Z-matrix of the N, CA and C atoms (Angstrom, degrees):
N
C 1 1.452
C 2 1.504 1 110.45
N 3 1.286 2 115.11 1 132.06
C 4 1.435 3 120.87 2 -177.43
C 5 1.484 4 113.50 3 -76.79
N 6 1.275 5 117.30 4 142.88
C 7 1.490 6 122.93 5 -178.59
C 8 1.477 7 107.94 6 -83.61
N 9 1.361 8 113.83 7 152.50
C 10 1.480 9 118.97 8 -178.92
C 11 1.512 10 102.83 9 -90.95
N 12 1.384 11 114.43 10 137.32
C 13 1.454 12 122.41 11 176.17
C 14 1.447 13 113.17 12 -88.80
N 15 1.374 14 120.44 13 127.22
C 16 1.411 15 124.59 14 179.33
C 17 1.437 16 110.43 15 -122.99
N 18 1.346 17 119.39 16 148.89
C 19 1.462 18 125.47 17 175.30
C 20 1.561 19 104.28 18 -69.98
N 21 1.321 20 115.35 19 164.29
C 22 1.458 21 122.84 20 175.94
C 23 1.550 22 108.35 21 -58.15
N 24 1.275 23 123.22 22 -51.15
C 25 1.532 24 122.73 23 -178.95
C 26 1.526 25 110.17 24 -60.32
N 27 1.310 26 117.04 25 -40.10
C 28 1.470 27 119.15 26 -177.77
C 29 1.500 28 113.39 27 -71.19
N 30 1.416 29 117.63 28 -38.51
C 31 1.378 30 122.95 29 176.03
C 32 1.588 31 109.59 30 -65.70
N 33 1.282 32 118.17 31 -40.19
C 34 1.407 33 124.38 32 -176.38
C 35 1.542 34 110.03 33 -64.10
N 36 1.286 35 116.58 34 -42.20
C 37 1.480 36 124.13 35 -177.89
C 38 1.519 37 105.64 36 -68.35
N 39 1.313 38 121.52 37 -45.27
C 40 1.437 39 125.66 38 -175.41
C 41 1.591 40 107.68 39 -63.24
N 42 1.343 41 113.87 40 -52.66
C 43 1.385 42 119.38 41 179.65
C 44 1.487 43 116.53 42 -57.37
N 45 1.326 44 116.98 43 -45.04
C 46 1.508 45 123.39 44 175.16
C 47 1.525 46 113.33 45 -60.27
N 48 1.305 47 112.19 46 -42.91
C 49 1.454 48 116.95 47 179.45
C 50 1.621 49 110.54 48 -63.37
N 51 1.332 50 116.53 49 -40.33
C 52 1.414 51 122.00 50 177.27
C 53 1.567 52 115.19 51 -67.27
N 54 1.344 53 112.15 52 -39.96
C 55 1.486 54 115.57 53 176.43
C 56 1.531 55 110.07 54 -63.56
N 57 1.382 56 117.23 55 -41.75
C 58 1.386 57 121.53 56 178.72
C 59 1.430 58 116.91 57 -61.67
N 60 1.332 59 120.71 58 -15.44
C 61 1.413 60 127.93 59 -179.14
C 62 1.514 61 111.64 60 -90.75
N 63 1.381 62 116.89 61 -9.87
C 64 1.400 63 119.45 62 179.88
C 65 1.542 64 111.60 63 -82.25
N 66 1.328 65 119.25 64 153.00
C 67 1.396 66 123.91 65 -172.72
C 68 1.614 67 110.33 66 -53.90
N 69 1.240 68 118.42 67 133.05
C 70 1.395 69 129.81 68 176.12
C 71 1.477 70 112.25 69 62.09
N 72 1.326 71 119.30 70 26.87
C 73 1.439 72 123.75 71 -177.41
C 74 1.512 73 115.89 72 -125.91
N 75 1.294 74 115.04 73 13.08
C 76 1.401 75 119.26 74 -176.19
C 77 1.534 76 114.66 75 -65.28
N 78 1.320 77 119.02 76 -15.49
C 79 1.448 78 124.30 77 -178.11
C 80 1.493 79 112.98 78 -101.18
N 81 1.381 80 123.11 79 2.49
C 82 1.352 81 123.15 80 176.57
C 83 1.508 82 113.35 81 -50.72
N 84 1.281 83 114.47 82 124.58
C 85 1.550 84 119.28 83 -170.58
C 86 1.517 85 112.53 84 -91.86
N 87 1.313 86 118.87 85 -43.57
C 88 1.443 87 121.00 86 -170.32
C 89 1.507 88 113.59 87 -146.74
N 90 1.290 89 116.91 88 144.27
C 91 1.463 90 124.80 89 174.01
C 92 1.500 91 111.29 90 -130.75
N 93 1.321 92 112.35 91 166.53
C 94 1.554 93 117.29 92 170.30
C 95 1.508 94 107.65 93 -126.38
N 96 1.287 95 114.94 94 137.48
C 97 1.476 96 122.60 95 170.12
C 98 1.480 97 105.11 96 -105.76
N 99 1.369 98 115.32 97 124.10
C 100 1.377 99 123.55 98 179.26
C 101 1.526 100 115.05 99 -108.08
N 102 1.268 101 119.78 100 125.61
C 103 1.443 102 122.98 101 178.67
C 104 1.582 103 110.48 102 -67.57
N 105 1.241 104 117.61 103 132.48
C 106 1.480 105 121.07 104 -178.02
C 107 1.497 106 103.10 105 -117.45
N 108 1.335 107 114.46 106 131.25
C 109 1.459 108 124.83 107 178.06
C 110 1.560 109 110.02 108 -120.47
N 111 1.376 110 116.75 109 153.54
C 112 1.389 111 120.07 110 174.21
C 113 1.493 112 114.41 111 82.20
N 114 1.334 113 119.76 112 7.53
C 115 1.344 114 123.96 113 179.71
C 116 1.537 115 110.00 114 -120.93
N 117 1.235 116 114.60 115 141.90
C 118 1.584 117 115.03 116 178.79
C 119 1.529 118 108.66 117 -92.85
N 120 1.329 119 114.97 118 145.58
C 121 1.445 120 116.25 119 176.94
C 122 1.525 121 114.51 120 98.84
N 123 1.279 122 119.38 121 -48.78
C 124 1.417 123 123.01 122 -176.07
C 125 1.544 124 112.83 123 -133.87
N 126 1.343 125 115.89 124 129.60
C 127 1.498 126 118.52 125 -178.80
C 128 1.448 127 112.59 126 -113.33
N 129 1.321 128 121.45 127 16.68
C 130 1.465 129 126.23 128 -178.28
C 131 1.525 130 113.40 129 -151.49
N 132 1.246 131 116.45 130 153.12
C 133 1.494 132 125.06 131 170.70
C 134 1.403 133 108.34 132 -141.75
N 135 1.319 134 116.48 133 167.68
C 136 1.490 135 120.30 134 179.48
C 137 1.601 136 111.98 135 -139.25
N 138 1.352 137 113.46 136 162.07
C 139 1.404 138 117.96 137 166.31
C 140 1.509 139 109.70 138 -151.83
N 141 1.357 140 113.22 139 162.51
C 142 1.451 141 116.04 140 -178.82
C 143 1.526 142 107.72 141 -88.59
N 144 1.312 143 116.30 142 129.85
C 145 1.519 144 116.79 143 175.27
C 146 1.509 145 114.08 144 -95.28
N 147 1.389 146 115.01 145 -35.02
C 148 1.383 147 117.71 146 177.55
C 149 1.612 148 109.72 147 -137.49
N 150 1.260 149 122.76 148 110.50
C 151 1.298 150 126.35 149 -176.61
C 152 1.612 151 115.77 150 -78.30
N 153 1.277 152 113.52 151 -3.19
C 154 1.511 153 119.24 152 -177.55
C 155 1.538 154 107.72 153 54.96
N 156 1.329 155 116.74 154 -130.09
C 157 1.367 156 118.58 155 -172.42
C 158 1.559 157 113.10 156 -86.17
N 159 1.421 158 112.29 157 -5.00
C 160 1.466 159 116.60 158 177.64
C 161 1.494 160 111.24 159 -74.21
N 162 1.324 161 114.49 160 153.25
C 163 1.431 162 122.39 161 172.96
C 164 1.490 163 108.53 162 -58.45
N 165 1.271 164 127.44 163 140.57
C 166 1.435 165 130.16 164 -176.62
C 167 1.491 166 107.26 165 -64.71
N 168 1.383 167 117.58 166 -48.19
C 169 1.448 168 120.96 167 -173.33
C 170 1.520 169 110.18 168 -69.42
N 171 1.257 170 118.05 169 -33.45
C 172 1.524 171 119.76 170 177.78
C 173 1.526 172 110.17 171 -71.70
N 174 1.338 173 115.39 172 -39.42
C 175 1.530 174 117.48 173 177.10
C 176 1.660 175 108.22 174 -66.80
N 177 1.294 176 115.44 175 -37.44
C 178 1.483 177 114.84 176 -179.37
C 179 1.548 178 110.66 177 -67.13
N 180 1.353 179 115.72 178 -41.23
C 181 1.483 180 118.55 179 173.89
C 182 1.419 181 111.53 180 -63.09
N 183 1.248 182 123.19 181 -38.96
C 184 1.522 183 124.71 182 177.92
C 185 1.466 184 110.14 183 -64.28
N 186 1.322 185 118.67 184 -36.44
C 187 1.470 186 122.21 185 -178.68
C 188 1.556 187 111.87 186 -68.30
N 189 1.391 188 114.85 187 -37.86
C 190 1.383 189 119.71 188 -179.73
C 191 1.593 190 106.17 189 -67.23
N 192 1.254 191 118.09 190 -45.53
C 193 1.439 192 118.49 191 -178.62
C 194 1.489 193 109.26 192 -62.96
N 195 1.378 194 121.03 193 -51.08
C 196 1.403 195 122.65 194 -177.94
C 197 1.618 196 112.44 195 -61.05
N 198 1.248 197 115.14 196 -30.83
C 199 1.520 198 121.00 197 178.70
C 200 1.530 199 106.13 198 -68.32
N 201 1.317 200 115.38 199 -49.65
C 202 1.462 201 116.47 200 -178.46
C 203 1.576 202 111.79 201 -60.57
N 204 1.299 203 117.66 202 -38.05
C 205 1.479 204 119.93 203 -178.35
C 206 1.504 205 111.65 204 -73.18
N 207 1.298 206 117.89 205 -47.68
C 208 1.406 207 120.52 206 -177.28
C 209 1.505 208 115.64 207 -74.30
N 210 1.332 209 120.63 208 -22.55
C 211 1.471 210 124.30 209 176.88
C 212 1.567 211 107.01 210 -65.68
N 213 1.272 212 118.92 211 -22.64
C 214 1.513 213 118.20 212 178.51
C 215 1.492 214 110.31 213 -70.03
N 216 1.250 215 118.29 214 -28.54
C 217 1.456 216 120.67 215 -175.39
C 218 1.535 217 119.10 216 -109.91
N 219 1.346 218 116.25 217 -20.35
C 220 1.418 219 121.78 218 -170.60
C 221 1.551 220 112.71 219 -126.41
N 222 1.317 221 114.21 220 134.81
C 223 1.443 222 118.47 221 166.60
C 224 1.515 223 108.15 222 -120.30
N 225 1.380 224 114.27 223 154.57
C 226 1.485 225 120.45 224 177.40
C 227 1.536 226 107.14 225 -83.10
N 228 1.416 227 109.29 226 133.32
C 229 1.470 228 118.17 227 172.10
C 230 1.494 229 115.14 228 -54.23
N 231 1.258 230 122.15 229 145.81
C 232 1.475 231 124.34 230 173.90
C 233 1.551 232 104.96 231 -82.04
N 234 1.323 233 113.66 232 155.10
C 235 1.528 234 117.78 233 177.74
C 236 1.442 235 110.91 234 -71.60
């Protein structure tokens, strides 16, 4: 199944919305989407920059989960 290509801003919005739906993460304020090159299968990764009122470890675990789920369906557009 082909992955959907998303621009950086669209992917960022989708990822942040998904993280905020995870338990105790509704206040996550900011994330970073990083372009990954030289790897097959995945061309992006993410990290939480500002967990807001959420526990930083909880937000980081949520980000890893969301990353693993969304990587199945979405790739980052090339420039």
